[in-house]
C-alpha positions as CSV (number, residue, x, y, z in Angstrom):
1,L,-18.3,-3.3,2.3
2,A,-16.1,-1.2,4.6
3,R,-16.8,1.8,2.3
4,I,-20.5,1.6,2.8
5,V,-21.7,3.8,5.6
6,P,-25.4,3.5,6.8
7,G,-27.1,6.9,6.7
8,V,-24.5,8.3,4.3
9,T,-23.9,6.1,1.3
10,T,-26.4,6.3,-1.6
11,L,-27.8,3.6,-3.9
12,E,-25.7,5.0,-6.8
13,E,-22.5,4.8,-4.8
14,V,-23.2,1.2,-3.8
15,T,-24.0,0.3,-7.4
16,R,-20.7,1.9,-8.5
17,L,-18.7,0.1,-5.8
18,C,-20.4,-3.4,-6.0
19,G,-22.2,-3.5,-9.3
20,P,-25.9,-4.4,-9.7
21,G,-27.2,-6.8,-7.1
22,S,-28.1,-10.3,-8.1
23,E,-31.6,-9.7,-6.6
24,E,-33.6,-6.7,-5.8
25,H,-36.4,-6.6,-3.2
26,E,-39.1,-4.0,-2.9
27,Q,-42.1,-3.8,-0.5
28,L,-45.4,-2.6,-1.8
29,A,-46.4,-1.4,1.6
30,A,-43.2,0.7,1.8
31,P,-42.4,1.9,-1.7
32,D,-39.4,4.1,-0.6
33,R,-37.7,1.0,0.9
34,R,-35.7,-1.5,-1.2
35,A,-32.9,-4.0,-0.7
36,L,-30.1,-5.3,-2.9
37,L,-28.8,-8.8,-2.4
38,Y,-25.3,-9.9,-3.5
39,Q,-24.4,-13.6,-3.5
40,G,-21.2,-15.5,-4.0
41,R,-19.5,-18.8,-3.4
42,K,-16.0,-19.9,-2.5
43,I,-14.9,-23.5,-3.0
44,A,-11.7,-24.9,-1.5
45,P,-10.3,-28.4,-1.6
46,L,-9.5,-30.3,1.7
47,R,-6.1,-31.8,1.2
48,R,-4.8,-34.9,3.0
49,R,-1.0,-35.3,3.1
50,G,0.5,-38.5,1.6
51,F,3.7,-40.1,2.4
52,T,5.8,-37.6,0.5
53,W,5.1,-34.2,-0.9
54,L,2.0,-35.5,-2.7
55,S,-1.4,-34.9,-1.3
56,T,-4.9,-36.0,-2.2
57,V,-8.2,-34.2,-2.1
58,S,-10.5,-35.7,0.6
59,G,-13.4,-33.3,0.1
60,W,-14.5,-29.8,-0.5
61,D,-15.3,-26.8,1.8
62,V,-17.9,-24.6,0.3
63,E,-18.7,-21.1,1.7
64,H,-21.9,-19.4,0.5
65,H,-21.7,-15.6,1.0
66,E,-24.7,-13.3,1.0
67,V,-24.8,-9.5,1.6
68,E,-28.1,-7.7,1.9
69,I,-28.0,-3.9,1.7
70,T,-31.3,-2.1,2.7
71,F,-32.1,1.4,1.4
72,V,-34.6,3.9,2.5
73,R,-35.2,6.8,0.0
74,G,-32.0,5.8,-1.8
75,I,-29.7,6.0,1.3
76,V,-28.2,2.9,2.9
77,Q,-30.1,2.0,6.1
78,D,-28.5,-1.4,7.0
79,V,-25.9,-3.9,5.8
80,Q,-26.2,-7.6,6.7
81,A,-23.6,-10.2,5.7
82,R,-24.1,-13.9,6.1
83,V,-21.7,-16.8,5.5
84,R,-22.9,-20.5,5.4
85,R,-20.3,-23.3,5.3
86,T,-20.9,-26.8,4.0
87,H,-18.6,-29.7,3.5
88,L,-18.8,-32.1,0.5
89,T,-17.2,-35.5,0.6
90,G,-17.2,-38.3,-1.9
91,P,-16.6,-38.6,-5.6
92,E,-19.2,-35.9,-6.6
93,E,-18.0,-32.9,-8.5
94,P,-17.8,-29.7,-6.5
95,P,-20.7,-27.2,-7.1
96,R,-20.0,-24.4,-9.6
């Protein structure tokens, strides 16, 4: 994301750096405007120390990452990054 410069970087450069987006949004009222959306998830176990060097998993931390890159006439106009964190507990399997 550090290589993407609003007003300079083109749609082709973003696609080469990041790959195709998981979603693409276009507005009928503004046909020269579009947005690419990239999504990802990071799952990490919460470890609880035992009496020795053993530890147990007491839950899962899940981070949902979302990056939206807005283009006007094929040039980056804006980059928005969002991170949501959730915590899972109990015997359920972590999300994939």
